[in-house]
C-alpha positions as CSV (number, residue, x, y, z in Angstrom):
1,X,-137.1,53.7,20.7
2,X,-138.2,56.8,22.0
3,X,-141.5,56.8,23.5
4,X,-143.2,59.5,25.3
5,X,-146.4,59.9,27.2
6,X,-146.3,62.7,28.8
7,X,-150.1,62.7,29.8
8,X,-149.4,62.3,33.8
9,X,-145.4,63.5,34.4
10,X,-144.8,63.5,37.4
11,X,-141.9,65.9,39.1
12,X,-140.0,65.2,41.7
13,X,-138.6,67.1,45.1
14,X,-136.4,64.5,47.7
15,X,-135.9,67.8,49.9
16,X,-137.7,66.8,52.9
17,X,-137.1,63.8,52.6
18,X,-134.4,60.6,53.3
19,X,-133.7,58.3,50.5
20,X,-135.5,56.1,51.3
21,X,-138.9,58.2,52.0
22,X,-138.1,59.6,48.6
23,X,-137.2,56.2,46.8
24,X,-140.6,54.7,48.5
25,X,-142.9,57.6,47.4
26,X,-141.3,57.9,43.8
27,X,-142.0,54.0,44.2
28,X,-145.6,54.6,45.3
29,X,-146.4,57.0,42.1
30,X,-145.1,55.3,40.1
31,X,-147.8,52.4,41.2
32,X,-150.1,54.8,40.7
33,X,-150.2,55.3,37.5
34,X,-148.1,58.4,36.2
35,X,-146.2,58.1,32.9
36,X,-143.1,59.7,33.0
37,X,-141.2,60.6,36.4
38,X,-138.4,64.1,36.4
39,X,-135.4,63.8,38.8
40,X,-134.9,67.3,39.3
41,X,-132.0,68.2,42.0
42,X,-131.0,71.3,42.2
43,X,-128.4,71.7,45.5
44,X,-127.1,67.5,44.8
45,X,-123.5,67.3,43.8
46,X,-123.0,66.2,40.9
47,X,-122.5,62.5,42.2
48,X,-125.2,62.6,44.4
49,X,-127.2,63.5,41.2
50,X,-125.8,60.5,39.8
51,X,-126.2,57.6,42.2
52,X,-129.9,59.4,43.2
53,X,-130.4,58.9,39.6
54,X,-129.3,55.6,39.3
55,X,-132.2,54.5,42.2
56,X,-134.7,56.0,40.5
57,X,-133.5,54.8,37.0
58,X,-133.9,50.6,38.7
59,X,-138.0,51.6,39.7
60,X,-138.8,53.9,36.5
61,X,-137.2,51.1,34.6
62,X,-139.2,48.1,36.4
63,X,-142.8,49.9,36.0
64,X,-142.0,50.9,32.5
65,X,-141.2,54.5,32.7
66,X,-138.8,56.8,31.4
67,X,-136.6,58.5,33.5
68,X,-136.3,62.6,32.7
69,X,-133.1,63.8,34.9
70,X,-133.5,67.8,35.2
71,X,-130.8,70.1,33.7
72,X,-127.8,67.6,33.4
73,X,-126.9,66.1,30.0
74,X,-124.0,64.8,32.0
75,X,-125.9,63.4,34.8
76,X,-128.8,61.3,32.1
77,X,-125.9,60.2,30.2
78,X,-124.0,58.9,33.1
79,X,-126.4,57.3,34.1
80,X,-128.2,55.9,31.3
81,X,-131.6,57.3,31.5
82,X,-134.5,58.3,28.8
83,X,-134.1,61.9,28.6
84,X,-133.0,65.2,29.7
85,X,-135.1,68.6,30.0
86,X,-133.3,71.3,29.7
87,X,-134.4,75.1,30.6
88,X,-133.7,78.2,29.2
89,X,-130.4,78.4,31.3
90,X,-129.0,75.1,30.5
91,X,-127.4,73.7,26.7
92,X,-128.6,74.5,24.1
93,X,-131.4,72.4,22.7
94,X,-129.4,71.5,19.3
95,X,-126.3,70.8,20.9
96,X,-127.5,69.0,23.4
97,X,-129.5,66.8,20.7
98,X,-125.6,66.4,18.8
99,X,-124.2,64.9,22.0
100,X,-126.9,62.6,23.1
101,X,-129.2,61.4,20.1
102,X,-132.2,60.7,18.3
103,X,-133.5,58.2,19.5
104,X,-133.1,59.8,23.0
105,X,-136.3,62.6,25.1
106,X,-135.0,65.8,25.5
107,X,-138.5,68.5,27.1
108,X,-138.0,71.9,27.6
109,X,-139.4,74.3,29.3
110,X,-140.6,77.2,27.7
111,X,-143.0,80.1,28.7
112,X,-143.4,82.0,25.1
113,X,-144.8,81.3,21.9
114,X,-141.7,82.4,20.8
115,X,-139.4,80.1,23.1
116,X,-141.5,77.0,22.1
117,X,-141.6,77.5,18.1
118,X,-137.3,77.5,19.0
119,X,-137.3,74.8,21.2
120,X,-139.6,72.8,18.4
121,X,-137.0,74.0,16.2
122,X,-133.8,72.7,17.6
123,X,-135.0,69.1,18.2
124,X,-137.4,69.5,22.0
125,X,-139.2,65.9,22.3
126,X,-141.9,68.7,24.4
127,X,-142.7,71.5,26.7
128,X,-142.8,72.3,30.1
129,X,-145.5,75.0,30.2
130,X,-145.8,77.5,33.5
131,X,-146.2,78.4,35.3
132,X,-149.7,78.4,35.9
133,X,-149.7,79.4,39.3
134,X,-147.6,79.8,41.9
135,X,-145.0,76.8,43.1
136,X,-144.8,75.7,46.8
137,X,-141.3,74.6,44.7
138,X,-137.5,75.7,45.2
139,X,-137.1,76.9,41.8
140,X,-137.6,80.5,39.8
141,X,-141.1,80.3,38.8
142,X,-142.9,83.2,36.5
143,X,-146.6,82.4,36.0
144,X,-147.9,81.9,32.7
145,X,-151.5,83.0,31.6
146,X,-153.5,80.0,30.2
147,X,-153.7,82.5,27.2
148,X,-150.1,81.6,26.0
149,X,-150.6,78.2,27.0
150,X,-153.0,77.9,24.4
151,X,-151.0,79.5,22.0
152,X,-148.1,78.0,22.1
153,X,-150.3,74.5,22.0
154,X,-151.2,75.3,18.4
155,X,-147.8,76.9,17.4
156,X,-145.8,74.1,18.0
157,X,-146.9,70.0,17.1
158,X,-145.0,68.5,20.1
159,X,-146.5,67.5,23.5
160,X,-147.1,70.5,25.3
161,X,-147.8,70.3,29.4
162,X,-149.4,72.7,31.8
163,X,-146.9,72.6,35.0
164,X,-147.0,75.5,38.1
165,X,-149.0,74.4,41.3
166,X,-151.7,72.7,39.5
167,X,-153.6,69.6,41.6
168,X,-156.8,68.2,41.2
169,X,-158.8,71.1,42.3
170,X,-157.3,73.4,40.4
171,X,-157.0,71.8,36.5
172,X,-160.6,73.2,36.2
173,X,-158.7,76.5,33.9
174,X,-156.3,73.8,31.9
175,X,-160.1,73.4,29.9
176,X,-160.4,73.5,26.1
177,X,-157.0,73.9,26.2
178,X,-155.8,71.7,23.9
179,X,-152.4,69.9,26.5
180,X,-150.3,66.7,26.3
181,X,-150.8,66.9,30.7
182,X,-149.8,68.2,32.8
183,X,-147.1,67.8,35.1
184,X,-146.7,67.2,39.1
185,X,-144.6,68.0,41.6
186,X,-145.9,69.1,45.3
187,X,-149.3,67.0,44.7
188,X,-148.3,64.1,44.6
189,X,-144.5,64.3,45.8
190,X,-146.2,65.6,49.3
191,X,-149.5,63.9,49.6
192,X,-149.9,61.5,52.0
193,X,-149.9,58.7,49.9
194,X,-148.4,59.6,46.5
195,X,-150.1,56.3,44.5
196,X,-153.6,57.6,45.7
197,X,-152.5,61.1,45.0
198,X,-151.3,60.1,41.8
199,X,-154.9,58.1,40.7
200,X,-156.8,60.7,41.5
201,X,-155.1,63.3,39.0
202,X,-155.1,61.1,37.1
203,X,-159.4,60.6,37.0
204,X,-159.5,64.1,37.6
205,X,-158.3,64.7,34.6
206,X,-159.7,62.2,32.3
207,X,-162.9,63.7,33.7
208,X,-162.1,68.0,33.8
209,X,-160.2,67.5,30.6
210,X,-160.4,65.0,28.9
211,X,-157.3,63.2,28.5
C-alpha cells in the first residue's frame, strides 16, 4: 500500500563518507524524524548502487519510512524499495508508472508550471521544486524563484516540496507558500549530529512554515 509523507524529505550524499559512517548518518537522520529518504548516487556502478540501496532499505524499513531511489528505476525495482525519483532527463514518468505499478511512489523534478502539470498528468505522486538556493551537492542546479514555487503549488493537487540549500536558518523565504514539505541534503547529511539536525529543521518548519 502506498503511503506518502513528504514533510521532512532527506536526500543522501555518501560522497565524503565511508559506508559505515554513511549508514550511521542515515540511521541518525531516521531517529531525528525524517519522513522520507531518497538515496542519491551519481557516480556508483549499478551493482554498487544496488548493494547500498539494500543496506539503506534495511534501515528505512525498520524505521517505517519509505525509501526512494534517485534516477534509477532498475535499482529501485531490484532493491524492492518503495519508490523512485525521476528528473527531466530520466525515464518518462508514464513509462515508469507502467513498469513499476500503481502502488509504488514516483516523484518528479519540476522547475516550471508546465513541467509540473506534465509530471502530474503522467502519474507523479509528488514534485521536488528548486533549487531555491545554490547547493553544494554534485548535481546541476538551476535556481527556481519562490514565485514559481508558489505557482506550481497552485497548479497541481499533489504534494510539492521545496529543495535546494534549505536549512533551519533560511526556510523563512517559504513562508506562506503551500508546500507539503522541505527536501534537505547538506543541512542533515553534513551536520555534526544528523539526528539533532533533523529535529531542529522539523521544529523550524513547524514554527516558521506551519507544517
